[in-house]
OpenMM code with the backbone's topology and positions (N, CA, C; nanometers):
from openmm import Vec3, app, unit

residues = "MET ALA LYS VAL LYS THR LYS PRO ARG PRO PRO LEU ALA THR ARG ILE VAL ALA ALA LEU LYS ASP GLY LEU LYS THR SER GLY PHE ALA VAL GLU GLY VAL GLU VAL GLU ALA ILE LYS GLY THR LYS VAL LEU ARG VAL THR VAL VAL ALA ARG GLY PHE ASP LYS LEU TRP VAL THR GLU ARG GLN ASP LEU VAL TRP ARG ILE LEU ASN GLN ALA LEU THR ARG ASP GLU GLN LEU ARG ILE SER MET VAL VAL THR LEU SER PRO SER GLU VAL VAL GLY VAL".split()
positions = [
    Vec3(-2.1106, -9.5126, 6.6707),
    Vec3(-2.0837, -9.4734, 6.5346),
    Vec3(-2.1435, -9.3349, 6.5108),
    Vec3(-2.0659, -9.2473, 6.4502),
    Vec3(-2.1093, -9.1101, 6.4241),
    Vec3(-2.2092, -9.1066, 6.3097),
    Vec3(-2.3055, -9.0178, 6.3229),
    Vec3(-2.4027, -8.9995, 6.2150),
    Vec3(-2.3357, -8.9265, 6.1001),
    Vec3(-2.3642, -8.9733, 5.9815),
    Vec3(-2.3138, -8.9073, 5.8619),
    Vec3(-2.4171, -8.8037, 5.8199),
    Vec3(-2.3728, -8.6806, 5.8119),
    Vec3(-2.4644, -8.5755, 5.7688),
    Vec3(-2.4745, -8.5784, 5.6175),
    Vec3(-2.5965, -8.5871, 5.5711),
    Vec3(-2.6180, -8.5855, 5.4271),
    Vec3(-2.6880, -8.4558, 5.3901),
    Vec3(-2.6555, -8.4081, 5.2748),
    Vec3(-2.7172, -8.2867, 5.2238),
    Vec3(-2.8614, -8.3193, 5.1851),
    Vec3(-2.9582, -8.2421, 5.2329),
    Vec3(-3.0973, -8.2703, 5.1958),
    Vec3(-3.1195, -8.2509, 5.0460),
    Vec3(-3.2041, -8.3350, 4.9898),
    Vec3(-3.2359, -8.3229, 4.8475),
    Vec3(-3.3259, -8.2027, 4.8261),
    Vec3(-3.3065, -8.1338, 4.7142),
    Vec3(-3.3976, -8.0227, 4.6838),
    Vec3(-3.5397, -8.0772, 4.6669),
    Vec3(-3.6386, -7.9918, 4.6807),
    Vec3(-3.7772, -8.0365, 4.6611),
    Vec3(-3.7951, -8.1004, 4.5233),
    Vec3(-3.8933, -8.1874, 4.5161),
    Vec3(-3.9188, -8.2628, 4.3926),
    Vec3(-3.9395, -8.1703, 4.2727),
    Vec3(-4.0155, -8.0654, 4.2886),
    Vec3(-4.0421, -7.9748, 4.1752),
    Vec3(-3.9122, -7.9149, 4.1215),
    Vec3(-3.8224, -7.8780, 4.2097),
    Vec3(-3.6939, -7.8211, 4.1685),
    Vec3(-3.6122, -7.9235, 4.0916),
    Vec3(-3.6135, -8.0480, 4.1367),
    Vec3(-3.5381, -8.1533, 4.0686),
    Vec3(-3.5985, -8.1861, 3.9326),
    Vec3(-3.7308, -8.1812, 3.9213),
    Vec3(-3.7975, -8.2054, 3.7929),
    Vec3(-3.7545, -8.0995, 3.6917),
    Vec3(-3.7602, -7.9727, 3.7322),
    Vec3(-3.7229, -7.8629, 3.6424),
    Vec3(-3.5778, -7.8787, 3.5976),
    Vec3(-3.4887, -7.9024, 3.6916),
    Vec3(-3.3461, -7.9154, 3.6582),
    Vec3(-3.3207, -8.0340, 3.5661),
    Vec3(-3.3828, -8.1475, 3.5956),
    Vec3(-3.3623, -8.2680, 3.5141),
    Vec3(-3.4100, -8.2463, 3.3717),
    Vec3(-3.5280, -8.1853, 3.3559),
    Vec3(-3.5821, -8.1645, 3.2214),
    Vec3(-3.5011, -8.0615, 3.1433),
    Vec3(-3.4610, -7.9537, 3.2084),
    Vec3(-3.3794, -7.8537, 3.1383),
    Vec3(-3.2469, -7.9142, 3.0933),
    Vec3(-3.1800, -7.9844, 3.1833),
    Vec3(-3.0508, -8.0452, 3.1495),
    Vec3(-3.0659, -8.1546, 3.0443),
    Vec3(-3.1627, -8.2433, 3.0633),
    Vec3(-3.1816, -8.3553, 2.9726),
    Vec3(-3.2214, -8.3124, 2.8328),
    Vec3(-3.3102, -8.2145, 2.8233),
    Vec3(-3.3519, -8.1664, 2.6917),
    Vec3(-3.2398, -8.0901, 2.6224),
    Vec3(-3.1644, -8.0126, 2.6990),
    Vec3(-3.0501, -7.9419, 2.6414),
    Vec3(-2.9498, -8.0426, 2.5849),
    Vec3(-2.9220, -8.1473, 2.6593),
    Vec3(-2.8310, -8.2521, 2.6147),
    Vec3(-2.8822, -8.3187, 2.4867),
    Vec3(-3.0146, -8.3277, 2.4737),
    Vec3(-3.0764, -8.3893, 2.3558),
    Vec3(-3.0913, -8.2919, 2.2394),
    Vec3(-3.0451, -8.1678, 2.2565),
    Vec3(-3.0468, -8.0717, 2.1473),
    Vec3(-3.1688, -7.9830, 2.1393),
    Vec3(-3.2462, -7.9734, 2.2475),
    Vec3(-3.3656, -7.8897, 2.2479),
    Vec3(-3.3407, -7.7640, 2.3302),
    Vec3(-3.3909, -7.6513, 2.2815),
    Vec3(-3.3814, -7.5252, 2.3546),
    Vec3(-3.5076, -7.5103, 2.4394),
    Vec3(-3.4930, -7.5250, 2.5686),
    Vec3(-3.6070, -7.5185, 2.6595),
    Vec3(-3.6428, -7.3736, 2.6857),
    Vec3(-3.7685, -7.3403, 2.6629),
    Vec3(-3.8163, -7.2048, 2.6909),
    Vec3(-3.8799, -7.1969, 2.8284),
    Vec3(-3.9229, -7.3092, 2.8813),
    Vec3(-3.9808, -7.3069, 3.0155),
    Vec3(-4.0243, -7.4437, 3.0623),
    Vec3(-4.0108, -7.4641, 3.1922),
    Vec3(-4.0627, -7.5831, 3.2579),
    Vec3(-4.1362, -7.5340, 3.3817),
    Vec3(-4.2633, -7.5665, 3.3912),
    Vec3(-4.3428, -7.5269, 3.5071),
    Vec3(-4.3962, -7.6511, 3.5751),
    Vec3(-4.3898, -7.6489, 3.7074),
    Vec3(-4.4434, -7.7585, 3.7875),
    Vec3(-4.5495, -7.6989, 3.8785),
    Vec3(-4.6690, -7.7542, 3.8699),
    Vec3(-4.7822, -7.7030, 3.9470),
    Vec3(-4.8307, -7.8105, 4.0427),
    Vec3(-4.8415, -7.7755, 4.1688),
    Vec3(-4.8975, -7.8670, 4.2682),
    Vec3(-5.0495, -7.8656, 4.2553),
    Vec3(-5.1094, -7.9827, 4.2572),
    Vec3(-5.2547, -7.9918, 4.2504),
    Vec3(-5.3076, -7.9800, 4.3928),
    Vec3(-5.3859, -7.8782, 4.4145),
    Vec3(-5.4351, -7.8439, 4.5482),
    Vec3(-5.5012, -7.9638, 4.6173),
    Vec3(-5.4638, -7.9829, 4.7413),
    Vec3(-5.5239, -8.0886, 4.8220),
    Vec3(-5.4637, -8.2263, 4.7997),
    Vec3(-5.3587, -8.2344, 4.7168),
    Vec3(-5.2937, -8.3632, 4.6899),
    Vec3(-5.1428, -8.3465, 4.6977),
    Vec3(-5.0718, -8.4555, 4.6792),
    Vec3(-4.9259, -8.4517, 4.6687),
    Vec3(-4.8825, -8.4692, 4.5235),
    Vec3(-4.9770, -8.4498, 4.4318),
    Vec3(-4.9555, -8.4748, 4.2902),
    Vec3(-4.9169, -8.3451, 4.2185),
    Vec3(-4.8337, -8.3603, 4.1144),
    Vec3(-4.7838, -8.2466, 4.0384),
    Vec3(-4.8206, -8.2566, 3.8908),
    Vec3(-4.8403, -8.1401, 3.8283),
    Vec3(-4.8572, -8.1303, 3.6829),
    Vec3(-4.7364, -8.0575, 3.6281),
    Vec3(-4.6854, -8.1047, 3.5139),
    Vec3(-4.5654, -8.0452, 3.4553),
    Vec3(-4.5970, -7.9985, 3.3134),
    Vec3(-4.5524, -7.8781, 3.2811),
    Vec3(-4.5632, -7.8253, 3.1454),
    Vec3(-4.4227, -7.7922, 3.0969),
    Vec3(-4.3889, -7.8406, 2.9766),
    Vec3(-4.2570, -7.8175, 2.9180),
    Vec3(-4.2766, -7.7512, 2.7820),
    Vec3(-4.2095, -7.6381, 2.7620),
    Vec3(-4.2125, -7.5687, 2.6335),
    Vec3(-4.0694, -7.5663, 2.5807),
    Vec3(-4.0523, -7.6224, 2.4599),
    Vec3(-3.9177, -7.6270, 2.4018),
    Vec3(-3.9235, -7.6111, 2.2507),
    Vec3(-3.8273, -7.5323, 2.2004),
    Vec3(-3.8126, -7.5216, 2.0558),
    Vec3(-3.7650, -7.6564, 2.0029),
    Vec3(-3.8208, -7.6986, 1.8942),
    Vec3(-3.7869, -7.8284, 1.8378),
    Vec3(-3.8952, -7.9324, 1.8608),
    Vec3(-3.9822, -7.9085, 1.9593),
    Vec3(-4.0913, -8.0022, 1.9833),
    Vec3(-4.1876, -8.0075, 1.8646),
    Vec3(-4.1956, -7.8979, 1.7890),
    Vec3(-4.2871, -7.8957, 1.6748),
    Vec3(-4.2475, -7.9958, 1.5670),
    Vec3(-4.1238, -8.0443, 1.5717),
    Vec3(-4.0771, -8.1430, 1.4740),
    Vec3(-4.1037, -8.2862, 1.5191),
    Vec3(-4.1561, -8.3021, 1.6396),
    Vec3(-4.1811, -8.4356, 1.6952),
    Vec3(-4.3296, -8.4603, 1.7127),
    Vec3(-4.3687, -8.5856, 1.6990),
    Vec3(-4.5042, -8.6268, 1.7351),
    Vec3(-4.5178, -8.6132, 1.8860),
    Vec3(-4.6388, -8.5952, 1.9343),
    Vec3(-4.6622, -8.5828, 2.0786),
    Vec3(-4.6087, -8.7060, 2.1518),
    Vec3(-4.6257, -8.8230, 2.0941),
    Vec3(-4.5760, -8.9453, 2.1593),
    Vec3(-4.4238, -8.9459, 2.1688),
    Vec3(-4.3558, -8.8891, 2.0694),
    Vec3(-4.2093, -8.8809, 2.0738),
    Vec3(-4.1635, -8.7845, 2.1826),
    Vec3(-4.2343, -8.6742, 2.1956),
    Vec3(-4.2024, -8.5773, 2.3011),
    Vec3(-4.2181, -8.6432, 2.4384),
    Vec3(-4.3302, -8.7126, 2.4550),
    Vec3(-4.3577, -8.7776, 2.5830),
    Vec3(-4.2527, -8.8840, 2.6152),
    Vec3(-4.2166, -8.9639, 2.5167),
    Vec3(-4.1126, -9.0655, 2.5381),
    Vec3(-3.9827, -9.0004, 2.5843),
    Vec3(-3.9440, -8.8924, 2.5196),
    Vec3(-3.8202, -8.8227, 2.5534),
    Vec3(-3.8256, -8.7685, 2.6962),
    Vec3(-3.9323, -8.6988, 2.7286),
    Vec3(-3.9452, -8.6370, 2.8606),
    Vec3(-3.9492, -8.7430, 2.9706),
    Vec3(-4.0249, -8.8491, 2.9493),
    Vec3(-4.0351, -8.9536, 3.0526),
    Vec3(-3.9056, -9.0335, 3.0650),
    Vec3(-3.8289, -9.0459, 2.9575),
    Vec3(-3.6962, -9.1102, 2.9676),
    Vec3(-3.6058, -9.0294, 3.0595),
    Vec3(-3.6111, -8.8977, 3.0436),
    Vec3(-3.5316, -8.8088, 3.1278),
    Vec3(-3.5766, -8.8194, 3.2736),
    Vec3(-3.7068, -8.8132, 3.2959),
    Vec3(-3.7587, -8.8222, 3.4326),
    Vec3(-3.7285, -8.9581, 3.4954),
    Vec3(-3.7329, -9.0627, 3.4160),
    Vec3(-3.7033, -9.1976, 3.4652),
    Vec3(-3.5600, -9.2073, 3.5183),
    Vec3(-3.4679, -9.1365, 3.4541),
    Vec3(-3.3281, -9.1393, 3.4981),
    Vec3(-3.3046, -9.0518, 3.6206),
    Vec3(-3.3840, -8.9460, 3.6366),
    Vec3(-3.3589, -8.8479, 3.7427),
    Vec3(-3.4371, -8.8735, 3.8716),
    Vec3(-3.5490, -8.9442, 3.8609),
    Vec3(-3.6388, -8.9605, 3.9758),
    Vec3(-3.6579, -9.1068, 4.0115),
    Vec3(-3.6931, -9.1298, 4.1369),
    Vec3(-3.7281, -9.2658, 4.1787),
    Vec3(-3.8667, -9.2992, 4.1244),
    Vec3(-3.9006, -9.4245, 4.1292),
    Vec3(-4.0328, -9.4688, 4.0817),
    Vec3(-4.1446, -9.4002, 4.1615),
    Vec3(-4.1275, -9.3923, 4.2937),
    Vec3(-4.2289, -9.3267, 4.3774),
    Vec3(-4.2435, -9.1791, 4.3416),
    Vec3(-4.1332, -9.1123, 4.3117),
    Vec3(-4.1393, -8.9716, 4.2717),
    Vec3(-4.2096, -8.9562, 4.1377),
    Vec3(-4.1835, -9.0461, 4.0462),
    Vec3(-4.2503, -9.0409, 3.9156),
    Vec3(-4.4012, -9.0565, 3.9301),
    Vec3(-4.4425, -9.1378, 4.0251),
    Vec3(-4.5856, -9.1605, 4.0463),
    Vec3(-4.6567, -9.0363, 4.0996),
    Vec3(-4.5818, -8.9413, 4.1485),
    Vec3(-4.6410, -8.8158, 4.1967),
    Vec3(-4.6699, -8.7188, 4.0830),
    Vec3(-4.6277, -8.7507, 3.9619),
    Vec3(-4.6540, -8.6653, 3.8458),
    Vec3(-4.7807, -8.7149, 3.7775),
    Vec3(-4.8834, -8.6308, 3.7766),
    Vec3(-5.0106, -8.6736, 3.7178),
    Vec3(-5.0104, -8.6603, 3.5664),
    Vec3(-4.9399, -8.5586, 3.5169),
    Vec3(-4.9350, -8.5398, 3.3722),
    Vec3(-4.8185, -8.4506, 3.3346),
    Vec3(-4.7716, -8.4691, 3.2111),
    Vec3(-4.6699, -8.3829, 3.1540),
    Vec3(-4.7229, -8.3352, 3.0193),
    Vec3(-4.7345, -8.2038, 3.0044),
    Vec3(-4.7782, -8.1440, 2.8790),
    Vec3(-4.6527, -8.0929, 2.8090),
    Vec3(-4.6343, -8.1331, 2.6842),
    Vec3(-4.5168, -8.0927, 2.6062),
    Vec3(-4.5632, -8.0077, 2.4888),
    Vec3(-4.5151, -7.8838, 2.4843),
    Vec3(-4.5598, -7.7891, 2.3820),
    Vec3(-4.4418, -7.7221, 2.3131),
    Vec3(-4.4616, -7.6887, 2.1868),
    Vec3(-4.3657, -7.6023, 2.1171),
    Vec3(-4.4084, -7.4583, 2.1431),
    Vec3(-4.3201, -7.3618, 2.1239),
    Vec3(-4.3575, -7.2212, 2.1460),
    Vec3(-4.4788, -7.1782, 2.0621),
    Vec3(-4.4884, -7.2263, 1.9397),
    Vec3(-4.6033, -7.1877, 1.8550),
    Vec3(-4.7346, -7.2445, 1.9090),
    Vec3(-4.7287, -7.3581, 1.9735),
    Vec3(-4.8505, -7.4163, 2.0325),
    Vec3(-4.8958, -7.3380, 2.1548),
    Vec3(-4.8018, -7.2769, 2.2241),
    Vec3(-4.8363, -7.1971, 2.3419),
    Vec3(-4.9163, -7.0742, 2.3000),
    Vec3(-4.8778, -7.0105, 2.1904),
    Vec3(-4.9482, -6.8912, 2.1452),
    Vec3(-5.0677, -6.9236, 2.0557),
    Vec3(-5.0859, -7.0509, 2.0241),
    Vec3(-5.2032, -7.0918, 1.9469),
    Vec3(-5.1900, -7.0807, 1.7976),
    Vec3(-5.0681, -7.0776, 1.7468),
    Vec3(-5.0493, -7.0676, 1.6020),
    Vec3(-5.0675, -7.2029, 1.5380),
] * unit.nanometer
topology = app.Topology()
chain = topology.addChain("A")
for resn in residues:
    res = topology.addResidue(resn, chain)
    for name in ("N", "CA", "C"):
        topology.addAtom(name, app.Element.getBySymbol(name[0]), res)
């Protein structure tokens, strides 16, 4: 039987960024940035999401939205590699 060549999946960080940008856009949020940072010496990642419209949501609502998106895009094992997700509005980034 011939081996089926499969296209390799992009790295996890790339998939996280794409999933959050697409998912938030679909939900009506203008994403200003998604950053994924590898924690040195581990396989764990930190994610920061900045989007217009987050200022109208409680932090728990932002987290629910972001984790719903990640839950649909990533496997359970991949989700466990995310140590934290920080959700900020643009005004929170500049400290207003």
